[in-house]
N, C-alpha and C positions, 0 to 999 in steps of 0.2 A: 531392504532387498533380501529375497530368499536366497540362501547359499546352498541349500540342499532340498531337493524335491523328492518326496517319497510317494510312490503310487501304491495304494492299498493300505488298509488298517487292520489286517489280520494279525496273528501273533508276531510275525516277523516285522511287518511294517510299523506296528505300534511300538514294539520294543526298540526298533531302529530309530524312530523319530524321537523317542524319549531319551535314548542314549546320546544322540547328537545334540539335543537341546541341553542336556546336563553338561555337555562338554563346551557349551557356549556358542553352538552353531544356531543359526536361524533356519528354521525348518518349516516347510509347507507340506501338508499331507493331503493328497487328492483321493477322494472317494466319490462314488456316484451320489451318495446321500449327504455328503458334507460332514459325516461323523468322523470319529477317530480320537486319538489321545488329546488330552488337554494339557497345556503348559504355557509358561510365560513366553517362551521362544517358539511355540508351535502354532502355526496358522492352519486352519482347516478350510479346504476348498471343495465345494460341491461341483463336480465336473465329470462328464462322461469321458473317461480316459481314451476311448477309441476315437474321439473327435481330435484329429491330428492338429488342426489349426488352434483350437482352444487350448490343447495341452502345450503346444509350442509357446503360446502366449504366457501360460502359467509358469513355464520353465525359463522365461526371460531372466537373465542375470544369474541363473543357478550354476554352481560349479559342478555339482554331481546330481544326476537323476537316477534314482534307485527304482527299478521296476519290481515291486514286491506284490503286485496285484495278481488276482486270479479271476478268470471268467466264470468260475463256478465248478460244479461237479463234473466228473469225467465226461458224461454225455454232451456237455456244452463246449468242450475244448475246441473241436474242429471249427465251430462257428465263432467262438469268442476270442481265441488266442491270436489268430493272424492280425485282425485289425488293432488289437491292443499292442502287440509287439511292433507293428508298423508305425503306429502313432508315437510310441516311445522313441523309436529310432529317428523318426522325423523331428520330434521335439529336441532330441539331443543334438541332431545335426544343425538345426536352426539356431539353437541357443548356445552351442559350443560346449555344453555340459558333457562330462564323461557319463556314459550310460553303463550302469551296473545292473545286470539282470539276475534275479534270483531264480535258480533252476534246480533240477534234480538229476538223478542218475539214470532215468529211463532211456536216454539216448544210447547208452552203452549196450542195452539188450542183455540177454543171458550171457554170462561170462564164466570162464573157468580161471580161477585165480583172482587176486585182488585187482580192483579197478584203480587206475591212475589217470591223471588228467589228460595224458597223451594217448590213451587207449583209443583205437578207432571206434567211431560211432556205428554200431550195427544193430539198430533197434529191431525188435521183433513184432511190435504192434503199432497201431497208428498214433498212439499218444507219444511214444518214444520217437517215432518218425517226425512228428510235428515239432517236438522240442529240438531235435537235431536240425531240422530245416530252418527254424527260426534263428538258431545260433549261426548257421552257415550264412544266412542272409545278413546278419549283423556283422559277421566277420568280413564278408565281402565289402561292406561299406567301410569298415575300418581300414582294410588293406587298400581301398581306393582313396584313402585320405579324407573321406567325407566326415568321419566321426570317430571318436575314441570309445571302444567298447570293451567290456570284460564280463565274465559270467561266473557266479558262484553256484556250485553243484553240491547239494546236500542230500543225505540219505533221509530216511523217515525221521520226523521230528520227535523229540522228547523234551519235556519241560512243563512247568506248572501252568503255563498259559495255553498249551495246545488243546484245542477243543476235542470233545469226545468223538466227534465225527471225522476228525482229521487224521485218518490212517487206521490201520488195523490194531496197532498196539494200544492206543487210548480206547478204542472200542472194546477190546478184550478186557482192559483194566476196569472199564465201567461196570463190567459184570463181576470180575473177581474181587474188586475192592468193595463191592456191595455184598460180598459173601455168597455169590452165586457162581455156578459153573459157566465157563465161556465156551461157545462154539467157535472153534478156530478153523480157518479155511485152508490152511496148509500145514506143513511140518513145523511144530513149535520148537524143534530141537536143532534147527540149522543155525549156524553162526550168522549174525546180521549186524551191520553197522547202524548205529543210532546217532543222530546229530542233535545236540542241544541248541535250542533257539538262541540262547545268548552267544553261542559260538558262531552261529549264522550271522548275527549282527556284527560281531567283531570282524568277521571276514569281509562282509560288505563294506564296512568303513575302511578297512585296509585296502581293498581293491579300488575304491574311489580315490584314495589319496596317493597311491604308489604307482608311478608310471611304468614300473617293471611288470605290473599286472595286466596292462592294457594289451588287447589283441590276443587274449588267451583265456580259456576257462580255468577255474581253480576249484579243487575239492575242499569243502569246508572241513577243517580239522575236527576229528571225532575220536572218541575213545575206542579201545580195542573192542571187537565185536562181542556180542552176547546173544544168546538165543532168546526167543520170545518167552519161553518158560523161565529162564534165568531172570529176566527183567521183571516179570510178573511176580516171581518168588521174592526178589529183593524189595519190590514195592509193597508186597503183602507183609513182609517182615517189618517194614517201617510203619505201615499203616495199622498193624495189629490184626490183620485179617487172615493171616496164616497162609498155608500152601495153596497155590491156585489149582482149581479143578478145571481141566481142559478136556474138551471133547472135540475130536477132529471130524469135520463134516466131510463125507466122501465126495470126491471130485464129481462123480456122476450126479450126485444130488445138486451140487452147485450148477452144473451145466443145465440140468433140467430147470432149475429156478431161474437161470439167466434168460430163458425163452421169454419170460414175462417181465423181467427186471433189467432195464438197460444199464443201471448202475452195477448190478452184479455181473452182467456181461462184460462191462469194462474192467471190473476188478479181476476177472479171470485172465485178462490179458497181461497182468503184471504179477500174478501169483508165482511166476518163475523165481521172483526175488526171495521167496520163502521155501522153495522146493530144494534149494541147494545153498551153499554158503554165498552170501551176498555181502562182500567185504570191500570197503574203500581204503586204499592206502593214501592217507592224507599228509604224509610226512613232508612232501615237497612244499606244500603251502606253509607249514610251520617253519621249515628251514629258510624259505625265501622271504616270507612276509612277516614272520615272527608271531603268528597267531597260534596259540596253544589251546587245546581243548580244556574245558572246565573239568576238574577232577570228577571222575564218575560218581564217587560217593556224594559229592556236593549236588550233582544233578539229581540223583535219586532222593536225597534228603529233601530237596526243594519240591520235587514232583509228587512224591508219595502223599503228603497231607492234602495238597490241592486236589489231586485226582480222587483221593478217598472222600473228601468233603463233597465233591461233585457227585460221586457215586451214591453217597448216603442221601444227599438231597433228592437225587433222581428216584431212588428207591422209596423215599418218603412221599 
């Protein structure tokens, strides 16, 4: 019998499944292709996670259902996210599993001052509005007694397994760690919270196991903020590639390019996160649930060689 069902096999879903299996849990990973991590306690299931009935059947007997899936790039979110979230909610309700959803900070919108989990959701673009709406729907089901839900909200990922296309920082690092200048889309000198993938996993596991977490969102414990330039400089020092060379692309150039590029158009909607300090106060999660962020030096030490090797291979 599967005790933990993980939707998605990206960097978070894969690391979560392996961590659970290493702890002796029986895990099933659901992806459309049937791919994902391999392990003695890990079962891989090929399934369209938007098929509510099929997903409910896969979740039968599960104690926790972790939704770590993603419908794809930004332009696909409006079509892909609602059926995926609805199917996960239905599967949790039918199976009795706790639903733990992996989310982000988009729902808070532009803020002044640090974000906390209780901060009102005031999103400024449709992606944040979508994330906020899905949480409100899950919370309504929780309050109605139909299901137990909680949500982990992380900032931009950092870690050796984060793909080069997964966020602005790894995209910039793909250039700087290959010894090339990086064209940055916003101010590289604004403080920003970065969240280690391993800390996301620790938080998800804690949320699924602790009934104090249910019925509320929680911010993933993260290290003190650092600017894009500072992080790239630290990675470059460890990778032996030296000081990063950054060239800021004027906003009017980005707007002009967005006319022909839907992905760039969507990115413009969240660049406010880099135009001013974007800082998450995650102390409450650490204090209540006991999850502590991985020491920053350890995160950088693990990330730098992996991202350098990838950048070198790409350049080659």
